[in-house]
ZASEBA-238754 format. One line per 10 residues: their letters; for each residue x, y negated, z negated of N, C-alpha, C. Coordinates in steps of 0.001 Angstrom, whole numbers, plus 500000, padded with zeros to 6 digits. Example, Ala and Ser with C-alpha at 12.3 -4.5 7.8 and 13.67 -1.06 7.14 Angstrom:
BEGIN
as> 513190 505690 492200 512300 504500 492200 513200 503300 492200  512850 502250 492920 513670 501060 492860 512900 499970 492130
This chain:
BEGIN
mrpcasrsfn> 058438 092116 115891 057787 090940 116463 058631 089700 116191  058847 088905 117183 059657 087711 117010 058914 086710 116134  059562 086183 115072 058867 085243 114197 058548 083956 114920  057531 083270 114431 057141 082005 115043 058239 080971 114857  058246 080013 115753 059236 078944 115668 058902 078032 114506  059743 077032 114304 059566 076090 113208 058158 075533 113188  057627 075255 111999 056279 074747 111859 056236 073235 111992  057366 072626 112263 057358 071172 112446 056556 070816 113672  055877 069666 113615 054931 069272 114664 055447 068017 115348  056448 068185 116200 057103 067035 116824 056482 066714 118167
whlglqkfpl> 055197 066349 118158 054479 066031 119396 055194 064937 120178  055556 063864 119479 056121 062719 120200 057480 063047 120787  058254 063904 120120 059553 064285 120682 059366 065103 121938  058367 065981 121920 058103 066780 123111 057624 065932 124263  056731 065000 123982 056147 064211 125058 057154 063289 125709  058218 062915 124993 059212 062049 125607 059917 062740 126770  059786 064063 126869 060429 064793 127957 059562 064839 129207  058313 064342 129095 057401 064416 130220 057399 063111 130987  057251 063163 132327 057130 061940 133099 055832 061230 132755  055902 059912 132683 054739 059134 132283 053821 058829 133438
anskirslfq> 053920 059625 134517 052866 059572 135513 051587 060099 134894  051724 060794 133760 050581 061380 133096 049636 060292 132621  048471 060231 133232 047558 059127 132983 046951 059163 131598  046798 060348 131007 046131 060444 129732 046970 059824 128631  048272 060115 128637 049127 059504 127638 049241 058006 127917  049311 057664 129208 049421 056259 129564 048208 055475 129061  047036 056136 129032 045841 055430 128590 045939 055052 127116  046670 055838 126331 046866 055485 124927 047628 054170 124808  048632 054004 125678 049409 052780 125649 048593 051591 126123  047778 051826 127138 046964 050731 127641 046008 050250 126571
sanvvdrras> 045451 051194 125799 044518 050804 124754 045230 050043 123641  046521 050299 123458 047283 049615 122416 048074 048431 122965  047874 048135 124248 048546 047003 124884 050060 047087 124804  050595 048298 125008 052053 048428 124961 052616 048951 126270  051828 048936 127331 052340 049371 128619 052503 048175 129534  053683 048073 130132 053882 046979 131066 053366 047385 132439  053405 046481 133381 052850 046733 134701 053566 047893 135384  054867 047986 135242 055591 049048 135914 055169 050411 135368  054985 050517 134057 054598 051799 133485 053204 052201 133941  052289 051236 133974 050922 051570 134370 050848 051978 135824
egdgidgsll> 051838 051605 136621 051855 052005 138015 052638 053295 138223  053104 053890 137113 053729 055200 137229 055238 055161 137345  055877 053996 137096 057322 053910 137233 058048 054215 135930  057301 054567 134889 057938 054959 133645 057770 053919 132566  058305 054217 131369 058179 053322 130227 059442 052499 130077  059270 051244 129811 060403 050380 129531 061065 050851 128244  062381 050791 128196 063107 051304 127047 062690 050684 125735  062296 049419 125745 061917 048735 124521 060632 049274 123920  059907 050089 124697 058620 050587 124226 058716 051983 123615  059919 052582 123636 060020 053972 123192 059635 054154 121728
dkygslcekl> 059986 053196 120878 059626 053324 119468 058112 053332 119290  057457 052393 119994 055995 052354 119911 055398 053609 120510  056029 054097 121565 055573 055333 122220 055612 056487 121235  056747 056630 120546 056886 057709 119584 055871 057621 118464  055670 056411 117927 054737 056258 116820 053305 056513 117253  052966 056101 118475 051617 056359 118987 051367 057845 119128  052332 058566 119719 052160 060001 119912 052145 060744 118587  052938 060238 117619 052934 060851 116299 051573 060679 115642  050991 059482 115812 049652 059235 115284 048641 060135 115974  048816 060318 117303 047927 061201 118046 047988 062614 117488
sedmqkennv> 049191 063106 117233 049331 064469 116727 048675 064603 115357  048842 063574 114499 048230 063612 113177 046715 063602 113276  046197 062754 114176 044743 062679 114354 044194 064007 114858  044918 064633 115808 044435 065885 116365 044495 066994 115327  045506 066974 114449 045570 067972 113396 044396 067824 112441  044007 066562 112168 042873 066330 111287 041579 066807 111934  041456 066589 113252 040239 066941 113970 040150 068439 114223  041278 069117 114341 041300 070524 114711 042081 071331 113682  041413 072335 113117 042096 073243 112207 042790 074300 113057  043969 073933 113574 044629 074755 114579 045752 075574 113955
semlidsfgr> 045748 076864 114264 046787 077765 113788 048106 077479 114498  049196 077814 113830 050523 077717 114429 050605 078528 115722  049794 079564 115822 049771 080408 117010 049480 079613 118270  048734 078532 118155 048282 077763 119308 049099 076498 119553  050198 076324 118836 051034 075129 118986 052349 075527 119654  052666 074895 120777 053889 075267 121480 055088 074493 120945  056249 074721 121530 057479 074116 121026 057543 072620 121279  056590 072075 122056 056526 070642 122302 055413 069981 121497  054808 070750 120600 053783 070184 119735 052401 070114 120350  052213 070689 121530 050889 070632 122157 049950 071640 121497
lhtylrislt> 048746 071179 121162 047727 072019 120567 046866 072623 121673  046726 073933 121676 045971 074609 122726 044625 075057 122173  043618 074229 122430 042289 074457 121874 041256 074821 122942  041724 075126 124144 040852 075376 125286 041291 076682 125944  040406 077676 125941 040713 078989 126513 039811 079252 127714  040433 079595 128830 039696 079967 130032 039734 081494 130159  038571 082103 130228 038471 083560 130283 037919 083976 131642  038705 084713 132404 038231 085268 133664 037489 086572 133365  036218 086621 133743 035390 087790 133424 035479 088887 134469  035909 088544 135677 035944 089515 136763 036822 088997 137897
ercnlrcqyc> 037326 089932 138698 038050 089554 139906 037134 089559 141129  035922 090031 140945 034990 090148 142067 034309 088812 142346  033969 088616 143632 033297 087383 144018 032389 087661 145208  031308 086885 145305 030382 087028 146426 030678 086042 147554  031797 085315 147453 032306 084483 148541 033755 084893 148835  034313 084350 149893 035691 084645 150287 036402 083343 150667  036404 082395 149739 036950 081063 150030 038415 081146 150453  038764 080382 151475 040077 080502 152084 041209 080078 151151  040968 079087 150282 042036 078637 149386 042158 079508 148148  041220 080449 147991 041196 081292 146802 041626 082722 147100
mpaegveltp> 041268 083199 148292 041510 084599 148623 042138 084730 150009  043164 085565 150151 043724 085798 151488 042684 086371 152443  042891 086141 153744 041929 086604 154749 041724 088112 154691  042784 088851 154343 042682 090309 154294 042073 090803 152990  041698 089880 152115 041147 090260 150828 042246 090547 149818  041857 090982 148631 042824 091306 147587 042517 092688 147030  043542 093309 146491 043351 094598 145831 042800 094350 144437  041635 094890 144163 040989 094667 142882 041515 095632 141835  041622 095151 140628 042034 095985 139507 040936 096999 139197  041283 098259 138984 040254 099260 138633 039464 098825 137402
nshllsqnei> 038182 099125 137387 037315 098689 136286 037833 099123 134924  038446 100293 134880 038945 100800 133597 040092 099960 133047  040716 099165 133910 041822 098314 133476 041375 096893 133156  040086 096609 133353 039552 095287 133030 039052 095267 131594  039019 094090 131004 038533 093972 129641 037042 094273 129572  036668 095038 128576 035252 095300 128320 034646 094113 127580  033323 094107 127477 032660 093037 126731 033166 092967 125294  033287 094101 124638 033746 094114 123248 035177 093595 123130  036024 093935 124098 037409 093450 124058 037466 091943 124289  036656 091443 125209 036588 089997 125437 036160 089277 124164
lrlanlfvss> 035137 089805 123512 034604 089156 122310 035612 089208 121158  036320 090318 121041 037306 090394 119948 038418 089371 120160  038937 089289 121391 040009 088340 121659 039502 086904 121546  038299 086645 122057 037740 085300 121956 037582 084890 120496  037111 085799 119665 036948 085495 118249 038288 085195 117593  039320 085921 118002 040658 085672 117460 041124 084263 117816  040910 083858 119065 041318 082517 119492 040498 081438 118792  039192 081628 118718 038335 080598 118108 038622 080465 116624  038816 081568 115939 039127 081504 114504 040485 080866 114250  041320 080788 115300 042641 080167 115175 042642 078696 115597
gvdkirltgg> 041518 078210 116127 041444 076786 116454 040922 076437 117830  040727 077415 118703 040138 077123 120015 038688 076692 119819  038307 075550 120400 036922 075090 120256 036183 074975 121591  036877 075325 122703 036223 075307 124003 036637 076547 124783  035646 077234 125340 035888 078386 126207 035202 078132 127537  035923 078396 128608 035334 078327 129948 035394 079717 130576  034261 080160 131086 034162 081448 131758 034369 081246 133248  035274 082047 133824 035607 081926 135233 035604 083311 135867  036084 083386 137110 036207 084655 137802 037439 084635 138690  037368 085273 139837 036194 085749 140526 034979 084838 140343
eptvrkdied> 033834 085453 140392 032580 084744 140153 031925 085325 138910  031880 084560 137816 031413 085111 136537 029972 085608 136560  029130 085033 137425 027724 085440 137413 027496 086816 138023  028527 087427 138636 028331 088772 139182 028405 089835 138086  028880 089464 136894 028885 090421 135788 027467 090619 135286  027050 091873 135161 025680 092168 134746 025425 091782 133291  026505 091714 132499 026342 091389 131079 026665 089935 130776  026584 089066 131783 026987 087675 131593 026145 086984 130511  024834 087271 130457 024001 086634 129439 024409 087088 128039  024654 088377 127876 025075 088895 126569 026403 088285 126134
iclqlsnlkg> 027345 088179 127074 028643 087589 126756 028464 086151 126287  027646 085383 127018 027422 083981 126636 026784 083885 125251  025808 084729 124985 025126 084686 123692 026092 084982 122557  026923 086014 122730 027869 086382 121681 028933 085300 121488  029438 084762 122582 030462 083724 122472 029907 082457 121824  028704 082071 122211 028129 080826 121685 027882 080886 120188  027820 082100 119649 027602 082267 118212 028896 082298 117407  030042 082196 118077 031313 082198 117344 031438 080909 116532  031698 081049 115266 031822 079891 114384 033045 079070 114761  032842 077794 115043 033930 076905 115410 033963 076562 116882
lktlamttng> 033246 077328 117710 033218 077021 119138 032233 075890 119397  032717 074828 120034 031882 073661 120310 031336 073656 121736  032130 074157 122681 031740 074094 124086 031916 075451 124741  030846 075910 125378 030909 077107 126211 030578 076677 127634  031567 076745 128513 031438 076249 129884 031579 077397 130867  031202 077113 132115 031365 078101 133170 031699 077393 134474  032643 077954 135221 032905 077528 136594 032352 078599 137521  031484 078197 138441 030767 079143 139278 030640 078612 140695  030482 079513 141651 030277 079057 143028 028816 078715 143306  027939 078974 142356 026558 078540 142465 025654 079424 143298
ialarklpkl> 026174 080479 143902 025355 081310 144781 024178 081946 144027  024436 082469 142841 023388 083138 142068 022983 082345 140829  023479 081133 140702 023310 080400 139439 021882 079933 139199  021191 079457 140226 019890 078820 140017 018929 079736 139259  018892 081008 139625 017946 081916 138969 018437 082386 137601  019742 082308 137365 020278 082788 136092 020456 081676 135058  020489 080430 135503 020863 079341 134609 019888 079120 133450  018559 079210 133649 017674 079017 132485 018005 079961 131336  018229 081235 131645 018570 082203 130604 019956 081932 130029  020912 081566 130895 022263 081267 130412 022248 080074 129456
kecglnlvni> 021408 079100 129755 021309 077952 128842 020741 078387 127493  019727 079245 127518 019182 079776 126275 020243 080519 125478  021184 081147 126195 022247 081939 125546 023427 081082 125107  023331 079772 125287 024351 078890 124724 025312 078258 125703  025133 078480 127005 026014 077847 127992 025668 076364 128053  026608 075497 127689 026274 074073 127598 027066 073169 128537  027857 073740 129440 028572 072931 130428 028773 073765 131689  028502 073147 132853 028575 073881 134116 029394 073111 135141  030339 073806 135771 031060 073303 136944 030669 074174 138134  030244 073531 139213 029834 074257 140411 030781 073887 141551
sldtlvpakf> 031371 074889 142174 032338 074645 143245 031605 074467 144572  031919 073366 145265 031329 073089 146567 032290 072193 147335  032782 072669 148463 033828 071955 149185 033338 071227 150432  032078 071423 150766 031537 070722 151930 030028 070604 151796  029493 069547 152372 028048 069341 152417 027466 069759 153756  028310 070326 154605 027890 070760 155941 027779 072281 155947  026575 072832 156150 026397 074295 156076 027337 075090 156978  027575 074620 158196 028449 075364 159117 029887 075397 158593  030343 074301 158033 031688 074269 157459 031765 075141 156204  030682 075172 155441 030631 076031 154258 030840 077487 154663
efmtrrrghe> 030144 077908 155705 030268 079291 156157 031681 079582 156656  032297 078603 157318 033675 078786 157790 034633 078900 156607  034477 078040 155623 035399 078020 154488 035240 079248 153600  033999 079642 153346 033751 080725 152395 033626 082088 153051  033564 082107 154396 033367 083336 155171 032048 084017 154804  031117 083233 154259 029792 083727 153876 028767 082599 154053  027491 082949 154097 026428 081960 154073 026027 081669 152628  025245 080600 152445 024762 080332 151090 024814 078877 150661  025070 077970 151597 025189 076563 151235 023938 076053 150531  022773 076410 151036 021532 075900 150452 021331 076427 149037
rvmesinaav> 021854 077620 148739 021720 078173 147387 022600 077414 146396  023756 076973 146843 024621 076179 145974 023964 074830 145671  023402 074192 146692 022710 072924 146471 021524 073112 145527  020833 074230 145676 019716 074536 144780 020203 074663 143337  021368 075270 143153 021914 075438 141806 022308 074107 141192  022880 073215 141988 023230 071891 141483 021974 071165 141003  020934 071195 141812 019685 070532 141434 019036 071198 140235  019121 072524 140153 018563 073239 139003 019279 072841 137717  020586 072693 137788 021351 072287 136606 020951 070884 136154  020760 069985 137104 020299 068632 136772 018926 068705 136115
dlgynpvkvn> 018011 069480 136697 016649 069581 136174 016612 070189 134771  017579 071061 134469 017631 071690 133153 018284 070802 132099  018735 069628 132521 019273 068673 131559 020767 068705 131364  021497 069463 132174 022957 069418 132066 023435 068031 132501  024241 067419 131669 024692 066057 131933 026080 065848 131332  027098 065783 132215 026984 065793 133662 026976 067212 134226  026488 067332 135452 026705 068539 136247 027969 068290 137053  028992 069103 136798 030278 068879 137455 030347 069664 138763  030751 068971 139829 030887 069586 141140 032358 069522 141546  032983 070680 141684 034402 070760 142037 034565 070832 143546
cvvmrgfndd> 035384 069955 144087 035602 069911 145533 037101 069892 145817  037616 070976 146396 039015 071018 146816 039111 070301 148165  039907 069235 148212 039987 068404 149414 041159 068861 150272  040887 069137 151546 041910 069592 152481 041850 068748 153747  042993 068213 154110 043055 067342 155285 042635 068107 156546  041807 067456 157330 041356 068062 158569 040176 068991 158409  039774 069233 157158 038606 070088 156948 037454 069318 156310  037680 068766 155126 036582 068086 154436 036946 066709 153904  038142 066203 154243 038515 064876 153743 037643 063778 154334  036925 064064 155410 036001 063085 155980 034675 063029 155217
eisdfveltr> 034509 063892 154210 033265 063940 153445 033384 063309 152057  034504 062700 151756 034704 062142 150415 033575 061175 150045  033256 060258 150923 032192 059285 150630 030840 059970 150470  030595 060998 151270 029326 061725 151157 029198 062401 149794  030301 062946 149300 030272 063547 147968 030037 062491 146895  030665 061346 147042 030458 060277 146067 028986 059879 146015  028306 059919 147154 026885 059569 147192 026043 060498 146315  026521 061712 146071 025787 062620 145192 025635 062050 143792  026540 061156 143405 026536 060609 142052 025630 059395 141896  025062 058912 142992 024302 057661 142921 023023 057799 142095
ekpinvrfie> 022251 058838 142378 020935 058974 141746 020860 060074 140691  021927 060846 140539 021878 061977 139618 023119 061990 138726  023014 062592 137530 024153 062644 136601 025159 063714 137008  025733 063527 138183 026702 064468 138729 028102 063871 138628  029036 064676 138195 030442 064282 138176 031156 065052 139287  031452 064359 140392 032186 064984 141498 033673 064939 141180  034315 066085 141253 035720 066205 140887 036517 066617 142129  037245 065663 142682 038066 065924 143858 039391 066530 143402  039717 067698 143934 040876 068460 143480 041911 068525 144598  043140 068172 144263 044211 068307 145248 044434 069784 145576
fmpfdgnvwn> 044653 070057 146854 044872 071418 147342 046146 071981 146721  046030 073155 146063 047140 073732 145309 047594 075051 145925  048868 075362 145845 049375 076612 146431 049200 077816 145513  048628 078886 146070 048551 080180 145397 048818 081253 146439  049160 082438 145970 049490 083518 146898 048348 083741 147893  048697 083725 149168 047753 084096 150197 046851 082998 150712  046949 081751 150172 046021 080724 150644 046634 079804 151702  047811 080161 152213 048462 079458 153330 048528 077962 153034  049047 077637 151847 049175 076230 151466 050195 075532 152350  049890 074306 152700 050791 073490 153498 050645 072051 153037
vkklvpyyem> 051759 071376 152825 051697 070010 152328 050922 069099 153275  050865 069457 154548 050119 068645 155500 048621 068690 155227  048175 069734 154546 046759 069840 154192 046427 069069 152915  047457 068695 152175 047251 068014 150902 046832 066568 151115  045719 066181 150523 045300 064779 150490 045578 064280 149075  046586 063438 148888 046967 063023 147545 045917 062121 146894  045950 062134 145596 045003 061363 144784 044903 059911 145223  046043 059247 145406 045993 057819 145713 045283 057551 147032  045393 058482 147965 044704 058315 149243 043204 058524 149078  042811 059528 148307 041390 059747 148056 040767 058560 147337
ldrvvkqftg> 041456 058083 146310 040944 056934 145557 040828 055708 146448  041802 055492 147304 041773 054343 148207 040538 054387 149099  040195 055564 149567 039010 055689 150421 037744 055343 149641  037679 055788 148388 036504 055510 147564 036396 054017 147286  037495 053394 146925 037487 051969 146596 037081 051129 147799  037513 051531 148981 037167 050780 150194 035696 050929 150560  035094 052048 150179 033712 052326 150572 032700 051864 149533  033105 051829 148249 032164 051529 147171 032690 050369 146320  031773 049556 145840 032149 048424 144991 032004 048801 143525  032774 048135 142686 032667 048352 141249 033201 049682 140779
vqriqdhpte> 034310 050143 141368 034946 051382 140917 035830 051052 139719  035536 051661 138565 036243 051339 137325 036772 052604 136667  037996 052531 136202 038614 053664 135509 038008 053819 134123  037708 055048 133750 037229 055367 132411 038422 055799 131570  038476 055340 130325 039587 055757 129461 039409 057236 129123  040420 058025 129456 040332 059474 129320 040879 059952 127978  040388 061102 127547 040939 061759 126369 042355 062226 126696  043263 062241 125721 044649 062639 125996 044813 064016 126622  043862 064926 126417 043981 066264 127010 043180 066407 128306  042614 065337 128795 041803 065385 130011 042662 065716 131229
taknfridgh> 042154 066618 132058 042888 066979 133274 042583 066030 134424  041492 065307 134327 041031 064477 135444 041249 062999 135175  041389 062251 136263 041335 060796 136220 039899 060419 136579  039192 059805 135649 037757 059617 135767 037391 058175 136066  036379 057997 136923 035950 056667 137349 034422 056591 137359  033910 055419 137001 032497 055136 137195 032359 054121 138320  031199 054102 138935 030936 053193 140050 029648 052436 139750  029665 051144 139916 028485 050325 139642 027273 050868 140394  026167 051028 139673 024939 051469 140299 024793 052969 140443  025772 053734 139979 025720 055194 140098 025465 055825 138732
qgtvsfitsm> 024557 056776 138670 024311 057496 137422 025481 058390 137053  026074 059003 138069 027168 059928 137832 028530 059273 137907  029562 060103 137950 030943 059626 137955 031756 060400 138986  032967 059909 139219 033892 060524 140173 035217 060774 139467  035825 061920 139716 037090 062265 139074 038062 062842 140100  039340 062816 139721 040391 063341 140585 041297 064247 139755  041516 065462 140241 042430 066408 139594 043725 066372 140384  044784 065849 139771 046000 065490 140510 047160 066424 140192  046902 067724 140188 047920 068700 139779 049201 068608 140579  049109 068218 141846 050270 068220 142722 051050 066904 142689
tehfcagcnr> 050377 065779 142673 051077 064492 142791 051322 063802 141462  050484 064047 140457 050682 063462 139126 050219 064484 138095  051112 065393 137724 050692 066459 136816 050343 065898 135449  049584 066681 134695 049104 066263 133376 049574 067236 132304  050795 067729 132485 051327 068751 131581 051505 068239 130149  051773 066960 129991 052037 066429 128650 050852 066614 127721  049650 066547 128267 048462 066697 127440 047807 068054 127581  048507 069032 128147 047886 070329 128430 047489 071042 127135  046230 071435 127070 045751 072190 125910 045104 073502 126320  045449 073996 127529 044749 075132 128119 045578 076423 128121
lrlladgnfk> 044872 077518 127866 045429 078861 127945 044466 079703 128771  044961 080822 129328 044138 081642 130210 044215 083119 129830  043046 083721 129753 042932 085157 129567 042347 085732 130846  043124 086561 131541 042703 087084 132828 041813 088303 132653  041104 088659 133719 040136 089755 133641 040786 091082 133262  042066 091260 133632 042758 092507 133300 043425 092459 131927  043155 091388 131177 043681 091294 129828 045044 090644 129717  045606 090193 130831 046876 089468 130755 046641 088052 130266  047603 087548 129521 047535 086226 128919 048517 085319 129642  048050 084160 130063 048840 083256 130900 048780 081868 130271
vclfgpsevs> 049941 081265 130052 049959 079967 129371 050001 078793 130341  050287 079063 131623 050340 077990 132620 049767 078513 133934  048872 077745 134527 048251 078136 135786 049288 078431 136860  050356 077609 136924 051338 077720 137996 052560 078546 137608  052606 079026 136394 053741 079836 135960 053484 081312 136207  054491 082054 136641 054295 083481 136917 054274 084354 135669  054688 083811 134536 054816 084624 133322 053438 085017 132771  053308 086291 132432 052094 086819 131828 052487 087860 130785  051636 088067 129802 051843 089123 128814 050504 089808 128579  050506 091117 128476 049266 091860 128310 048775 091812 126868
lrdplrlgvd> 047512 091482 126696 046846 091625 125405 045976 092889 125401  045615 093346 126600 044797 094554 126713 045531 095774 126171  046797 095915 126551 047528 097125 126174 047687 097261 124659  048182 096247 123951 048265 096412 122494 046889 096540 121844  045889 095866 122436 044527 095977 121907 044067 097427 121951  044336 098099 123062 043891 099486 123224 044766 100472 122474  045940 100010 122038 046784 100848 121188 046353 100778 119727  045409 099869 119440 044852 099806 118097 045550 098858 117141  046328 097902 117658 047027 096989 116756 046021 096069 116073  046427 095519 114950 045524 094613 114233 045671 093184 114749
dnvlkgiiga> 044834 092289 114239 044815 090910 114731 046124 090179 114482  046816 090516 113400 048084 089830 113120 049124 090114 114201  049141 091347 114705 050072 091688 115783 049690 090921 117055  048398 090893 117369 047936 090155 118542 048289 088671 118422  048102 088118 117241 048441 086702 117030 049927 086461 117244  050746 087425 116826 052185 087291 117041 052544 087284 118512  051903 088149 119292 052155 088210 120738 051715 086902 121398  050525 086435 121029 050004 085184 121602 050892 084008 121220  051240 083928 119943 052055 082813 119470 053416 082759 120147  054029 083923 120356 055337 083966 121023 055218 083484 122462
avkrkkasha> 054140 083867 123148 053941 083427 124529 053712 081921 124596  052917 081398 123671 052650 079947 123640 053948 079183 123386  054785 079706 122503 056047 079014 122198 056978 078980 123409  056820 079947 124314 057673 079972 125504 057165 079064 126620  056026 078441 126433 055458 077573 127468 056408 076433 127764  056622 076157 129042 057576 075131 129442 056978 073729 129306  057854 072755 129351 057415 071371 129223 056460 070979 130336  056718 071438 131537 055844 071115 132670 056056 072162 133753  055088 072236 134651 055258 073159 135768 056186 072550 136808  056605 073347 137757 057537 072895 138789 056839 071953 139760
gmfdiaktpn> 057620 071336 140631 057056 070508 141687 056313 071359 142694  055481 070703 143529 054584 071468 144395 055328 072335 145408  056483 071897 145879 057203 072707 146861 057815 073937 146206  058266 073783 144952 058777 074937 144214 057643 075890 143853  056484 075333 143498 055327 076177 143193 054958 077026 144397  055010 076405 145567 054635 077106 146795 055552 078286 147074  056787 078238 146559 057747 079311 146794 057794 080325 145652  057086 080028 144551 057141 080893 143377 056049 081956 143449  056401 083232 143305 055372 084279 143321 054351 084050 142206  053103 084122 142564 052014 083961 141608 050836 084756 142145
rpmihigg> 049835 084943 141364 048672 085693 141837 047785 084830 142722  046943 085471 143545 045882 084709 144209 044963 084101 143161  044341 082977 143507 043483 082291 142536 042359 083182 142034  041853 084060 142881 040743 084905 142454 041153 085861 141338  042433 086207 141247 042929 087043 140146 043142 086232 138887  043582 084975 139049 043877 084149 137877 042602 083663 137223  041658 083220 138039 040422 082629 137518 040426 081139 137730  039344 080610 138286 039282 079193 138669 039222 078250 137503
């Protein structure tokens, strides 16, 4: 087994290699009044600020070490702490969304090659005991697993886990959510790309729009705050509904998250379909008054905004136009047991195979730690991503 890299924690040295379009790191400078106008607009940091930049990031790393008892296994060569694990429970789904699955469908992994409940729990416990404090369950569609309640109950009881979240299409959520909440699910993201039933059926190749709306309302009624609604924005399909989605936040504690269209195998990505963050934000600002940026946590993936008079909030996931790799704290465990350190990177390593060979936790930690250390500073640009072989989103997990 390859030994772990140096235990030095050079967060600030690593972050200096990242473009400062990253809003989360930029927010640290804004709070300390060390960002000039050009930097805040994304043109980079003035050379005179590099010393302050380094000291701020060094302080950030020290603060995060104090807040998180994180194993060396979860720290990459750039000093990023990975405390957030996304677990795909299944490749199966009850929808056929066009940006997630090719029109011809996908070849599903045989059930015998997927992680069992016990294997999921063992790996999750290994990650949590090493410093992961947030787990998100994804798919496919996680609610199609018959043991979803048991999985949630077991995961929520892991010592050190603070947040158990789920990303779901909402089709079956309304009837399952009361029990899932009892089992410890404390954060919900519901995917919905249109408020028009006919467009929903076209996009998902299935009916069910009213069931998704029912699930959103059920989550609000059960006290989830915020209820996050994920909306992938595509030009010519739903970009005319941006204001309508924002209206969802007026009377309810809903966080609408507009996501830039991303390329994955089989989803026929085209830059012409991409509606960039700045264009979406411009539309919101022109339509609504009192749009204010919220100061984000350094590991936040979204750019978050509140609007005067609205209970909820609006966010933008800018993976294509302004990546947030500098603050990335996310790792992925796929349904077939492969471990992936970057959503857009093709590299994967199996944890299922050594697990089934009977290796102990120290060997698994070595495999995980080596993969984390190989994580790159940032993912490629969107045109390179579009040309790089990767799995369909339904295999990776949303």
